[in-house]
N, C-alpha and C positions, 0 to 999 in steps of 0.2 A: 501494500500500501505506502503510495507518496504521501508523503506530509506536505502538511500547505509550508507556503513560504513564510520565511522571520516574521515581515509585517502582518500579514495576518493571524500568525499563530500569537503572536502578542497584541494584537486586537481580541480575539478569542479570549485569550487570557483574562484579561482587564475587564473586558465584557461579564465574565464568568463573575470575577470577584467584584463588581459592581452589585451582579444581579444575589448573587449570594452574603454577602460581606466580609466575606476572608475565605478561602482556602488553604487544603495542603497541597502539595506536589501532586498525590496519589490522585486527589479529585482533578486536579487538571488535565493528571493523564486520563483519566476517564471521559472528562467532559468535552476535550478540546480533540481528541485523538492522537497525542503527541506519543513519542515514548518518553519513557522516564527522564532520560538523559540530556533530551532537548528539552520538556520543561522543565527539571531543574536549571539546565544553564540560561534559559529565559527569565524566571523567576530570578535568580540569582543576579543576572544582569538588570533587572528592575530595580531590585532592592539598592544594588550600588549608583543606579540614577536616581533613588530618592523616589520613585514610583509608589514602591509596595517599600513596607516594612513587615517585621515580625512580630505578632503577637502574641499574647498569652493564651494558651487553649485550655481547655477544663480537661484534665486528669481522668481517664474512663478506665478501668482496671489498673490492673499492673502495667510496670513498664514506663518509658519516656513517653510521653505524648509529643505527636508528629508536629515538625515544625508550620506553623501556620500563618498566612501572610494575608496583608489587608492591605487597600491603596491610602497610601499620604494625602495630604491636603495638596501637594502638589500632583499628584496620579491622577486626583480626582478631578485637576484643572483640565486635562487633555481629554475631557469628552465634549459633547458640543453644547455650547451654551447660547442662549440669545440676549446675554448680558447688554453686549455690546449695541444693539437692534432696538433694544428696547430703552436702552440711555439715551439713543439718538431721536428716539421718538418724543421719550420721554421733555428733553429740553426743547424740543420744537415745538410740543403741547403746549409748554411755559408760554413759552416768547410770542406763540399766537393767541394765548388768551391771556395778555396783559400782566404774565409773569416774567419778563425780561430782567426786572428788576432783583428778584429771587436769584436767579440763574447768575446774573452777574456778584450779585452777593457772597453765593454759594463759592464761587469761582475766585473771589477775592480773599474769603476766609483759607483757602488750601494753599494759596499763595503767601498769602501774609504768614501763615505758618512755618513753608519751606523759609522765608526771609528770617522768622525771630530764629529759626536753626543754626542758622548760617553767618546772624548776628553772636552767635554765641560761640561763633571761633574769629570772627573780623572784626575791627571797628577801623575810624578814622586813622589810626597813627598805625592800619598796619599797608606794607608796602606789596606792592604792586605782585611779585611774587604768591605773597602770601594770600592775596584776594585769589589770584588766579587757581591757586592749588585746592582753595575754599571753596569756591566755585565747581571745579573739576570734580572732586570729591560729591559734591551736593548733587549735582548734575547724575554722575554717576550711580547714588541711591536711587534716583527714580528714576531710572534708567533711560538717560537720553542718551548713553554710548557717547559722550560727549572728546571729541580732539579740539583743544584748542592751543595755536601757535603765537607768537611773539616777533616780531623783527623790528630792530631798532633802526629809526628817520635820522635825517642828516641833522637836523633842529635838534636832537637827544630823543625826542616825545619816540613811544614806541605804539607799533601800530598792532594790535592783539586780534585773533580774529578767534571766533567763539560757533565752534561748527557743531549741531547736535542731530547726527545722525538715526536717530529715530525716536517718536514724538510719543511717549505713552501715553497722550492724552488725545490721539488721533480722532476718538468716534465722538470727542467732546467738542472737539475744533470742528469737525464736521458742521456739528448742528450752534455752535455760538465761535463770535472772535475773539472772545473773551481771554481763555487761554492764547492766545496768542499775542496781545495785547499784554494782559501780565506778566508774559514770558519778557519779554522788551524792557517793564520795568523792573523785575527782577534783575536781571543781567545791568541793567544801568545803572542803579542801585549796588548793587554789589564792588564795580567798576569804577565809579565817581564820574558815572558820565553819560549820554545818551549815545549809540552807535550811530556812526556817519555814515553804513551802508548795513543795510538788512535785507534777506532772500527769506520769505516764507515758502515752507512747501504746500504744494496743492493736492500732491496726493501721499499715499502709503511708503510710496519706493523713493520719493524725494526727502530732499534733506532742510536741517533751516541752520542758516548763517547768520554772523553779527561783526560786523568790525567797528572794530574803537580805536582811536586815537588819544591813547592816555598821554600827558604832558611830562616833560622832567618834571 
């Protein structure tokens, strides 16, 4: 009998765990139709990748209970979700029914929290290098996948380019321009001045970039 492909096998195992709550390797063998060696290899790989984790199993009779595995929080995110579409629809609904102030207020509070975290690290006495390190750490923590470059200018100022290779708020940005405006404000305050060049991504494949001239 030909065994399923690796991707099909992994999907089948995950669906089985989702339905049952937890499984043993023997249960995977029985339900998915894999050899015990293949089932164990898939489970152990998913455990290494933090998709499943071992859980305590009830002891029935004598002997050591079989290893039992359940989904982790990360593993649960691999299943289809309508959250993005629902969020977009909610934001648009609020805007269409005179709720734009609520939408903007929500995002302003979110960005205010980010700024508060940043200001625990830097202040007006911080050097440019300290500011850039703090900005990079903040953007990385919020999954923007930043790249930051700096270049000395003839007049002693520095040209700083901040590129955000991923937008973790893409769904929100599709429904409201507030996140884009607030991100510009966030970077401007962090680096002590407004950018002289801005490029905002128009789709999920694009990147956002901001260019600052920082006086000497």
